[in-house]
C-alpha positions in Angstrom: 39.8 47.1 4.3 39.6 50.4 6.0 41.7 52.1 8.6 40.0 53.2 11.8 41.6 56.7 11.3 40.2 57.0 7.8 36.7 56.1 8.9 36.5 57.8 12.3 39.2 60.3 12.9 38.3 62.3 9.8 35.0 64.2 9.3 32.5 61.7 8.1 28.8 61.3 8.4 26.3 58.5 8.5 25.5 59.0 4.9 29.2 58.3 4.0 28.9 55.0 5.8 25.7 54.2 4.0 27.2 54.8 0.6 30.2 52.5 1.5 28.0 49.8 2.9 26.2 49.6 -0.4 29.5 48.8 -2.1 31.0 46.3 0.4 29.4 43.3 2.0 32.5 42.4 4.1 34.5 44.9 6.1 37.9 44.9 7.8 38.5 47.8 10.1 42.2 48.0 11.1 43.8 50.1 13.7 41.2 50.2 16.5 43.0 51.4 19.6 41.6 52.5 22.9 38.5 54.6 22.1 39.0 56.4 25.5 42.1 58.0 23.9 40.1 59.2 20.9 38.0 62.4 20.6 34.3 62.2 21.4 33.7 62.9 17.7 35.7 59.8 16.7 33.9 57.7 19.3 30.5 58.9 17.9 31.7 58.1 14.4 32.7 54.6 15.4 29.3 54.1 17.1 27.6 55.3 13.9 29.6 53.0 11.8 28.8 50.0 13.9 25.1 50.9 13.8 25.2 51.1 10.0 27.1 47.8 9.7 24.8 46.1 12.2 21.6 47.4 10.6 22.7 46.4 7.1 23.8 43.0 8.4 27.4 43.3 7.1 30.2 41.0 8.0 32.9 42.9 9.9 36.4 42.1 11.3 37.9 44.6 13.7 41.6 44.5 14.1 43.2 46.2 17.1 46.2 46.0 19.4 44.2 44.8 22.3 41.1 42.8 23.1 37.9 44.4 21.7 36.4 44.9 25.2 39.5 46.9 26.2 39.2 49.1 23.2 35.6 50.2 23.9 36.1 52.1 27.1 35.3 55.5 25.6 33.1 58.1 27.4 30.6 58.6 24.7 27.1 57.3 25.8 26.4 55.6 22.5 29.3 53.2 23.1 27.1 51.1 25.4 25.0 50.2 22.4 28.1 49.7 20.3 29.5 47.3 22.9 26.3 45.3 22.9 26.1 45.1 19.1 29.7 44.1 18.7 29.3 41.6 21.6 26.7 39.7 19.4 29.4 39.0 16.8 31.6 36.0 16.8 35.0 37.0 18.2 38.4 35.5 17.5 41.8 36.1 19.1 45.1 36.7 17.4 45.8 33.0 17.1 42.5 32.4 15.3 43.0 35.1 12.7 44.7 32.8 10.2 41.6 30.7 10.0 39.7 33.7 8.6 42.2 34.5 5.9 
């Protein structure tokens, strides 16, 4: 389990995500808020992280305070690809979360 702030608000690079993805097959990312309220750097890091997780075929659960579509309204151009990739995943609502635990 990782916090969004730890993964995306701090200076990280794709190589950092690649090292982590080698260690963990299943990911929980907690604390995703509205990306539009984050810096462009944080938006880019999130896009990079999703790319790595997608390319390495890792299981990911993203936990946020609002629906995923509402959280992905950032201005960074790579977020279009991120929205597409996350849209291919199975999504559950708050009431369905217990079934995953």
